[in-house]
LUMTORRO-192528 format. One record per residue (C-alpha): residue number from 1; residue in three letters; x, y, z. Coordinates in Angstrom, 3 decimals, padded with zeros to 6 digits. Layout:
N
<pt k="NUM" r="ALA" c1="X" c2="Y" c3="Z"/>
...
end
This chain:
232
<pt k="1" r="MET" c1="040.073" c2="193.743" c3="190.823"/>
<pt k="2" r="ILE" c1="036.810" c2="193.707" c3="192.734"/>
<pt k="3" r="LYS" c1="038.247" c2="191.428" c3="195.457"/>
<pt k="4" r="ALA" c1="041.317" c2="193.692" c3="195.924"/>
<pt k="5" r="ILE" c1="039.207" c2="196.823" c3="196.160"/>
<pt k="6" r="ARG" c1="036.722" c2="195.381" c3="198.634"/>
<pt k="7" r="ASN" c1="039.527" c2="194.014" c3="200.843"/>
<pt k="8" r="ALA" c1="041.141" c2="197.498" c3="200.848"/>
<pt k="9" r="ALA" c1="037.861" c2="199.125" c3="201.741"/>
<pt k="10" r="HIS" c1="037.197" c2="196.793" c3="204.620"/>
<pt k="11" r="ASN" c1="040.671" c2="197.518" c3="205.921"/>
<pt k="12" r="TYR" c1="040.202" c2="201.299" c3="205.472"/>
<pt k="13" r="PRO" c1="039.226" c2="202.122" c3="209.046"/>
<pt k="14" r="TRP" c1="042.526" c2="201.571" c3="210.943"/>
<pt k="15" r="PHE" c1="041.897" c2="199.497" c3="214.143"/>
<pt k="16" r="LEU" c1="044.540" c2="198.336" c3="216.674"/>
<pt k="17" r="LYS" c1="045.646" c2="197.525" c3="220.191"/>
<pt k="18" r="SER" c1="046.654" c2="200.003" c3="222.935"/>
<pt k="19" r="ILE" c1="045.090" c2="202.903" c3="224.932"/>
<pt k="20" r="MET" c1="046.971" c2="206.000" c3="226.035"/>
<pt k="21" r="GLY" c1="044.790" c2="207.550" c3="228.756"/>
<pt k="22" r="ILE" c1="046.847" c2="210.620" c3="229.407"/>
<pt k="23" r="LEU" c1="047.035" c2="211.494" c3="225.723"/>
<pt k="24" r="ALA" c1="043.270" c2="210.878" c3="225.483"/>
<pt k="25" r="ILE" c1="042.537" c2="213.468" c3="228.128"/>
<pt k="26" r="ALA" c1="044.926" c2="215.950" c3="226.513"/>
<pt k="27" r="PHE" c1="043.366" c2="215.267" c3="223.125"/>
<pt k="28" r="VAL" c1="039.856" c2="215.994" c3="224.482"/>
<pt k="29" r="ILE" c1="041.055" c2="219.280" c3="225.932"/>
<pt k="30" r="THR" c1="042.964" c2="220.485" c3="222.922"/>
<pt k="31" r="MET" c1="040.841" c2="219.260" c3="220.023"/>
<pt k="32" r="GLY" c1="037.571" c2="217.936" c3="221.125"/>
<pt k="33" r="TRP" c1="036.046" c2="214.629" c3="219.909"/>
<pt k="34" r="TRP" c1="032.728" c2="215.752" c3="218.526"/>
<pt k="35" r="GLY" c1="031.193" c2="218.425" c3="216.364"/>
<pt k="36" r="PHE" c1="030.316" c2="216.440" c3="213.276"/>
<pt k="37" r="GLY" c1="029.010" c2="219.408" c3="211.342"/>
<pt k="38" r="GLU" c1="031.064" c2="218.949" c3="208.193"/>
<pt k="39" r="SER" c1="029.740" c2="220.967" c3="205.336"/>
<pt k="40" r="SER" c1="028.207" c2="218.614" c3="202.798"/>
<pt k="41" r="THR" c1="025.812" c2="220.477" c3="200.577"/>
<pt k="42" r="ASN" c1="026.268" c2="218.115" c3="197.637"/>
<pt k="43" r="THR" c1="024.448" c2="214.989" c3="198.763"/>
<pt k="44" r="ILE" c1="024.971" c2="212.293" c3="196.133"/>
<pt k="45" r="ALA" c1="023.034" c2="209.471" c3="197.796"/>
<pt k="46" r="THR" c1="020.516" c2="208.792" c3="200.558"/>
<pt k="47" r="VAL" c1="020.083" c2="205.501" c3="202.382"/>
<pt k="48" r="GLY" c1="016.985" c2="205.755" c3="204.461"/>
<pt k="49" r="ASP" c1="017.482" c2="208.859" c3="206.580"/>
<pt k="50" r="LEU" c1="021.263" c2="208.833" c3="206.116"/>
<pt k="51" r="THR" c1="023.161" c2="210.774" c3="203.508"/>
<pt k="52" r="ILE" c1="026.425" c2="210.358" c3="201.554"/>
<pt k="53" r="SER" c1="028.124" c2="213.586" c3="200.539"/>
<pt k="54" r="ARG" c1="030.164" c2="214.195" c3="197.436"/>
<pt k="55" r="ASP" c1="033.167" c2="215.032" c3="199.647"/>
<pt k="56" r="GLU" c1="032.925" c2="211.647" c3="201.353"/>
<pt k="57" r="PHE" c1="032.619" c2="209.862" c3="197.990"/>
<pt k="58" r="ARG" c1="035.713" c2="211.630" c3="196.696"/>
<pt k="59" r="ARG" c1="037.752" c2="210.790" c3="199.817"/>
<pt k="60" r="THR" c1="036.699" c2="207.184" c3="199.701"/>
<pt k="61" r="TYR" c1="037.448" c2="207.048" c3="195.982"/>
<pt k="62" r="GLU" c1="041.000" c2="208.342" c3="196.555"/>
<pt k="63" r="ILE" c1="041.637" c2="205.848" c3="199.419"/>
<pt k="64" r="MET" c1="040.362" c2="202.894" c3="197.472"/>
<pt k="65" r="TYR" c1="042.134" c2="204.046" c3="194.288"/>
<pt k="66" r="ARG" c1="045.478" c2="204.226" c3="196.095"/>
<pt k="67" r="ALA" c1="044.938" c2="200.866" c3="197.773"/>
<pt k="68" r="TYR" c1="044.061" c2="199.211" c3="194.512"/>
<pt k="69" r="ARG" c1="046.999" c2="200.639" c3="192.571"/>
<pt k="70" r="GLU" c1="049.444" c2="199.706" c3="195.365"/>
<pt k="71" r="ARG" c1="048.130" c2="196.131" c3="195.328"/>
<pt k="72" r="SER" c1="047.732" c2="195.496" c3="191.592"/>
<pt k="73" r="GLY" c1="049.425" c2="198.369" c3="189.747"/>
<pt k="74" r="GLY" c1="046.900" c2="197.830" c3="186.970"/>
<pt k="75" r="ASP" c1="044.431" c2="200.029" c3="185.154"/>
<pt k="76" r="PHE" c1="040.692" c2="199.950" c3="185.732"/>
<pt k="77" r="ASN" c1="037.408" c2="201.204" c3="184.302"/>
<pt k="78" r="ASP" c1="036.627" c2="204.463" c3="186.057"/>
<pt k="79" r="GLU" c1="032.819" c2="203.963" c3="185.854"/>
<pt k="80" r="THR" c1="033.091" c2="200.540" c3="187.270"/>
<pt k="81" r="PHE" c1="035.363" c2="201.782" c3="190.085"/>
<pt k="82" r="LYS" c1="032.932" c2="204.602" c3="190.947"/>
<pt k="83" r="GLN" c1="030.094" c2="202.055" c3="191.197"/>
<pt k="84" r="LEU" c1="032.182" c2="199.943" c3="193.576"/>
<pt k="85" r="VAL" c1="032.943" c2="202.925" c3="195.753"/>
<pt k="86" r="ILE" c1="029.305" c2="204.052" c3="195.984"/>
<pt k="87" r="ASP" c1="028.230" c2="200.433" c3="196.653"/>
<pt k="88" r="GLN" c1="030.744" c2="200.263" c3="199.526"/>
<pt k="89" r="LEU" c1="029.392" c2="203.507" c3="201.050"/>
<pt k="90" r="VAL" c1="025.792" c2="202.511" c3="200.632"/>
<pt k="91" r="GLU" c1="026.440" c2="199.104" c3="202.255"/>
<pt k="92" r="GLY" c1="028.127" c2="200.907" c3="205.164"/>
<pt k="93" r="ARG" c1="025.075" c2="203.078" c3="205.708"/>
<pt k="94" r="LEU" c1="022.786" c2="200.000" c3="205.538"/>
<pt k="95" r="TRP" c1="024.768" c2="198.406" c3="208.419"/>
<pt k="96" r="VAL" c1="024.634" c2="201.680" c3="210.423"/>
<pt k="97" r="ILE" c1="020.882" c2="201.527" c3="210.109"/>
<pt k="98" r="ALA" c1="020.955" c2="197.875" c3="211.138"/>
<pt k="99" r="ALA" c1="023.042" c2="198.865" c3="214.213"/>
<pt k="100" r="GLN" c1="020.481" c2="201.468" c3="215.157"/>
<pt k="101" r="GLU" c1="017.659" c2="198.931" c3="214.770"/>
<pt k="102" r="MET" c1="019.570" c2="196.513" c3="216.988"/>
<pt k="103" r="GLY" c1="019.990" c2="199.198" c3="219.672"/>
<pt k="104" r="ILE" c1="023.803" c2="199.299" c3="219.287"/>
<pt k="105" r="THR" c1="025.556" c2="202.411" c3="220.404"/>
<pt k="106" r="ILE" c1="029.111" c2="203.719" c3="220.372"/>
<pt k="107" r="SER" c1="030.204" c2="205.738" c3="223.393"/>
<pt k="108" r="ASP" c1="032.720" c2="208.587" c3="223.390"/>
<pt k="109" r="ALA" c1="035.119" c2="206.233" c3="225.114"/>
<pt k="110" r="ASP" c1="034.661" c2="203.532" c3="222.484"/>
<pt k="111" r="LEU" c1="035.469" c2="205.998" c3="219.688"/>
<pt k="112" r="ARG" c1="038.372" c2="207.512" c3="221.570"/>
<pt k="113" r="GLU" c1="039.816" c2="204.116" c3="222.219"/>
<pt k="114" r="ALA" c1="039.543" c2="203.081" c3="218.556"/>
<pt k="115" r="ILE" c1="041.306" c2="206.231" c3="217.331"/>
<pt k="116" r="LEU" c1="044.053" c2="206.058" c3="220.004"/>
<pt k="117" r="GLN" c1="044.811" c2="202.503" c3="218.829"/>
<pt k="118" r="ILE" c1="045.353" c2="203.402" c3="215.176"/>
<pt k="119" r="PRO" c1="049.118" c2="202.882" c3="214.545"/>
<pt k="120" r="ASP" c1="049.245" c2="205.526" c3="211.818"/>
<pt k="121" r="PHE" c1="048.603" c2="208.154" c3="214.482"/>
<pt k="122" r="GLN" c1="051.230" c2="206.861" c3="216.888"/>
<pt k="123" r="LYS" c1="054.826" c2="207.936" c3="217.340"/>
<pt k="124" r="ASN" c1="057.180" c2="205.805" c3="219.440"/>
<pt k="125" r="GLY" c1="054.235" c2="203.649" c3="220.500"/>
<pt k="126" r="ALA" c1="052.069" c2="206.575" c3="221.713"/>
<pt k="127" r="PHE" c1="049.266" c2="208.518" c3="220.116"/>
<pt k="128" r="ASP" c1="050.538" c2="211.834" c3="218.672"/>
<pt k="129" r="PRO" c1="047.852" c2="214.553" c3="218.269"/>
<pt k="130" r="ASP" c1="049.992" c2="216.604" c3="215.924"/>
<pt k="131" r="LEU" c1="050.596" c2="213.554" c3="213.664"/>
<pt k="132" r="TYR" c1="046.900" c2="212.862" c3="213.817"/>
<pt k="133" r="ARG" c1="046.036" c2="216.345" c3="212.513"/>
<pt k="134" r="ARG" c1="048.719" c2="216.314" c3="209.850"/>
<pt k="135" r="LEU" c1="047.673" c2="212.945" c3="208.464"/>
<pt k="136" r="LEU" c1="043.987" c2="213.903" c3="208.357"/>
<pt k="137" r="ALA" c1="044.796" c2="217.124" c3="206.609"/>
<pt k="138" r="ALA" c1="046.980" c2="215.320" c3="204.051"/>
<pt k="139" r="ASN" c1="044.044" c2="213.124" c3="203.264"/>
<pt k="140" r="HIS" c1="041.489" c2="215.950" c3="203.113"/>
<pt k="141" r="TRP" c1="039.765" c2="215.065" c3="206.416"/>
<pt k="142" r="THR" c1="038.736" c2="217.339" c3="209.250"/>
<pt k="143" r="PRO" c1="038.923" c2="215.745" c3="212.669"/>
<pt k="144" r="ALA" c1="035.157" c2="216.056" c3="213.028"/>
<pt k="145" r="ALA" c1="034.513" c2="214.321" c3="209.741"/>
<pt k="146" r="PHE" c1="037.023" c2="211.560" c3="210.440"/>
<pt k="147" r="GLU" c1="035.594" c2="210.911" c3="213.888"/>
<pt k="148" r="ALA" c1="032.050" c2="210.762" c3="212.452"/>
<pt k="149" r="ALA" c1="033.200" c2="208.278" c3="209.865"/>
<pt k="150" r="GLN" c1="034.970" c2="206.153" c3="212.467"/>
<pt k="151" r="LYS" c1="031.831" c2="206.139" c3="214.616"/>
<pt k="152" r="GLN" c1="029.823" c2="204.848" c3="211.699"/>
<pt k="153" r="GLU" c1="032.445" c2="202.173" c3="210.920"/>
<pt k="154" r="LEU" c1="032.306" c2="201.007" c3="214.525"/>
<pt k="155" r="LEU" c1="028.515" c2="200.845" c3="214.456"/>
<pt k="156" r="ALA" c1="028.516" c2="198.929" c3="211.207"/>
<pt k="157" r="GLY" c1="031.190" c2="196.587" c3="212.441"/>
<pt k="158" r="LYS" c1="029.281" c2="195.817" c3="215.631"/>
<pt k="159" r="ALA" c1="026.105" c2="195.131" c3="213.631"/>
<pt k="160" r="ARG" c1="027.935" c2="192.702" c3="211.367"/>
<pt k="161" r="MET" c1="029.436" c2="191.029" c3="214.403"/>
<pt k="162" r="MET" c1="025.981" c2="190.605" c3="215.974"/>
<pt k="163" r="VAL" c1="024.808" c2="188.820" c3="212.867"/>
<pt k="164" r="ARG" c1="027.874" c2="186.605" c3="212.642"/>
<pt k="165" r="HIS" c1="027.709" c2="185.656" c3="216.309"/>
<pt k="166" r="SER" c1="024.007" c2="184.656" c3="215.869"/>
<pt k="167" r="ILE" c1="025.038" c2="181.924" c3="213.392"/>
<pt k="168" r="ALA" c1="025.957" c2="178.416" c3="214.519"/>
<pt k="169" r="LEU" c1="026.295" c2="175.072" c3="212.755"/>
<pt k="170" r="THR" c1="023.509" c2="172.560" c3="213.245"/>
<pt k="171" r="PRO" c1="024.336" c2="169.031" c3="214.470"/>
<pt k="172" r="ALA" c1="023.837" c2="167.790" c3="210.905"/>
<pt k="173" r="GLU" c1="026.320" c2="170.380" c3="209.530"/>
<pt k="174" r="LEU" c1="028.862" c2="169.479" c3="212.201"/>
<pt k="175" r="ALA" c1="028.547" c2="165.834" c3="211.320"/>
<pt k="176" r="GLU" c1="028.878" c2="166.607" c3="207.591"/>
<pt k="177" r="SER" c1="032.092" c2="168.670" c3="208.053"/>
<pt k="178" r="GLN" c1="033.649" c2="165.968" c3="210.220"/>
<pt k="179" r="ALA" c1="032.697" c2="163.224" c3="207.834"/>
<pt k="180" r="LEU" c1="034.234" c2="165.073" c3="204.901"/>
<pt k="181" r="THR" c1="037.398" c2="165.457" c3="206.863"/>
<pt k="182" r="THR" c1="037.570" c2="161.856" c3="208.065"/>
<pt k="183" r="ARG" c1="037.097" c2="160.426" c3="204.575"/>
<pt k="184" r="GLY" c1="040.432" c2="159.528" c3="203.116"/>
<pt k="185" r="GLN" c1="042.448" c2="160.714" c3="206.165"/>
<pt k="186" r="ASN" c1="045.397" c2="158.474" c3="207.208"/>
<pt k="187" r="GLY" c1="047.195" c2="160.853" c3="209.540"/>
<pt k="188" r="ASP" c1="047.682" c2="160.514" c3="213.306"/>
<pt k="189" r="GLY" c1="045.065" c2="161.525" c3="215.857"/>
<pt k="190" r="ALA" c1="046.308" c2="165.098" c3="216.378"/>
<pt k="191" r="ASP" c1="046.351" c2="165.774" c3="212.660"/>
<pt k="192" r="LEU" c1="042.861" c2="164.406" c3="212.263"/>
<pt k="193" r="ILE" c1="041.549" c2="166.543" c3="215.153"/>
<pt k="194" r="GLY" c1="043.214" c2="169.611" c3="213.680"/>
<pt k="195" r="SER" c1="041.722" c2="168.952" c3="210.194"/>
<pt k="196" r="ARG" c1="038.268" c2="168.494" c3="211.728"/>
<pt k="197" r="GLU" c1="038.490" c2="171.812" c3="213.617"/>
<pt k="198" r="ARG" c1="039.595" c2="173.639" c3="210.479"/>
<pt k="199" r="ALA" c1="036.749" c2="172.023" c3="208.541"/>
<pt k="200" r="VAL" c1="034.260" c2="173.085" c3="211.131"/>
<pt k="201" r="GLN" c1="035.584" c2="176.661" c3="211.194"/>
<pt k="202" r="ASP" c1="035.563" c2="176.823" c3="207.388"/>
<pt k="203" r="MET" c1="031.904" c2="175.673" c3="207.234"/>
<pt k="204" r="LEU" c1="030.946" c2="178.074" c3="209.946"/>
<pt k="205" r="LEU" c1="032.697" c2="180.971" c3="208.212"/>
<pt k="206" r="GLN" c1="030.856" c2="180.195" c3="204.966"/>
<pt k="207" r="LYS" c1="027.553" c2="180.035" c3="206.733"/>
<pt k="208" r="GLN" c1="028.217" c2="183.369" c3="208.458"/>
<pt k="209" r="GLN" c1="029.140" c2="184.968" c3="205.158"/>
<pt k="210" r="ARG" c1="025.945" c2="183.710" c3="203.569"/>
<pt k="211" r="ALA" c1="023.962" c2="185.078" c3="206.554"/>
<pt k="212" r="LEU" c1="025.663" c2="188.499" c3="206.260"/>
<pt k="213" r="ALA" c1="024.880" c2="188.641" c3="202.532"/>
<pt k="214" r="ALA" c1="021.256" c2="187.641" c3="203.133"/>
<pt k="215" r="TYR" c1="020.877" c2="190.192" c3="205.886"/>
<pt k="216" r="GLN" c1="022.296" c2="192.901" c3="203.732"/>
<pt k="217" r="ASP" c1="020.037" c2="191.974" c3="200.862"/>
<pt k="218" r="ALA" c1="017.037" c2="192.210" c3="203.204"/>
<pt k="219" r="LEU" c1="018.208" c2="195.675" c3="204.337"/>
<pt k="220" r="LYS" c1="018.456" c2="196.789" c3="200.652"/>
<pt k="221" r="ALA" c1="014.954" c2="195.480" c3="199.991"/>
<pt k="222" r="LYS" c1="013.315" c2="197.449" c3="202.807"/>
<pt k="223" r="ILE" c1="015.415" c2="200.680" c3="203.034"/>
<pt k="224" r="PRO" c1="014.957" c2="203.336" c3="200.305"/>
<pt k="225" r="ILE" c1="018.205" c2="204.035" c3="198.482"/>
<pt k="226" r="LYS" c1="018.594" c2="206.974" c3="196.051"/>
<pt k="227" r="ILE" c1="021.861" c2="207.701" c3="194.169"/>
<pt k="228" r="ARG" c1="022.448" c2="210.801" c3="192.076"/>
<pt k="229" r="ARG" c1="024.715" c2="209.196" c3="189.545"/>
<pt k="230" r="GLU" c1="025.272" c2="212.404" c3="187.641"/>
<pt k="231" r="LEU" c1="027.305" c2="213.656" c3="190.617"/>
<pt k="232" r="LEU" c1="029.596" c2="210.610" c3="190.913"/>
end
């Protein structure tokens, strides 16, 4: 259950591949990209100077709930599920703070490009502003709130990427991964090279995941986190 929910949450921000410049200009004129002043009087958590509103928690809960039910079709403990949702939101805020500390920024163009590339908002291969508004409304989002959330997702994603890209295997680790692959291998040269490359990538991925977990734990240790559980 936990794995399915976390996979769904990580896939929640829709990212994809093409830019539609003309539609972007029209979108700026007709809707505007900013104005993140969503009403959020019921703050249920604070992470450093950042807040999590009850509205955001409920939206995220609904998204993760639907994703989990579609994947598993099973029942779940509501209190456990709520904890997973708030954990996900808190972790996202931690990585936003990490991005700020790293000096990472997201420009208007970066945000616009990310939204224009989301396939759910495209019709016949092009971004459709009307479809965008309808889908957001159906999911209880205002454009301003959605854009603010997307900006935070982009910041958090870039911070995670910075940490991952800072990790490399040592010569000893490379030798270990290759030795493990060579042991017992009787295939031809091409198969052996392919197996070694996969082993190296697997070891690197595991090391990156450990680094991300350690970095996140360090953020939790130094950043004040307060959760009003009675409002969950």
